[in-house]
C-alpha positions, -999 to +999 in steps of 0.1 A: +219-794+263+209-768+238+227-734+235+201-706+236+210-671+224+192-647+248+178-618+227+166-587+245+167-549+243+200-531+251+211-528+287+211-492+297+205-495+335+215-518+363+179-530+366+179-541+329+211-561+335+194-579+364+165-586+341+188-602+315+203-623+343+168-634+351+162-643+314+193-665+316+180-682+347+147-689+329+166-705+299+187-725+324+155-736+342+144-752+309+176-773+308+195-751+284+227-731+283+220-694+280+242-673+258+238-636+266+267-616+252+254-583+266+261-595+301+297-601+290+300-570+269+287-546+295+318-556+316+344-542+291+327-521+265+322-485+277+318-466+244+288-480+227+293-460+195+329-470+192+322-507+197+288-512+181+304-528+151+322-552+173+291-560+194+270-567+163+297-589+147+303-608+179+266-613+186+260-627+151+289-650+155+275-663+188+241-668+172+258-689+146+270-712+173+237-715+191+209-740+185+181-715+191+173-678+197+148-669+224+136-633+226+121-616+256+100-586+263+072-567+245+096-544+226+116-554+196+144-530+189+163-526+156+192-546+171+169-574+181+153-574+147+188-578+131+196-607+154+162-625+149+165-621+111+201-634+111+189-664+132+160-671+108+183-668+078+206-694+094+179-719+102+178-713+139+146-720+158+131-688+172+111-687+204+093-657+218+089-656+256+060-633+264+061-609+293+033-628+309+051-662+307+082-647+321+064-629+349+047-661+359+082-677+361+095-649+382+067-651+406+071-689+410+109-690+416+136-676+437+145-652+409+116-631+422+133-629+456+167-620+441+152-593+418+134-576+446+162-574+470 
C-alpha cells in the first residue's frame, strides 16, 4: 500500500474540510493510504499565523515519508506550490486529480450521499 500525501488548498470552512475527507476517500478507493495533515492540524491549530511555520515543517516532513503526492482542485496556492516543488525535489511521483475526475468519482460513490447530507 502506497502512502499518498493529499495536497489541496487550505481549509477555511467546514465544507472544505468535508471535501478533503472526500479526497482521502478517493485515495483510499485506489488502494492507498491517504496522508492529509490538514485534517489533523485543523483539530488543534487555532492561530494560523502563529503555527504556519510548524504546519509547513510538519507537512514537508510528512511528504518525505510518503511515496507520492496527489493534488486536487483547479487552484494551486502558494502553499501547494511549495509542497509540490518539495515533493519533486525529493523524487516523489506527482499526480494531478482534475476536478472532473474527482466529480465523476463523487457521483459514482457513497461519498456523494455523505457530502450532500
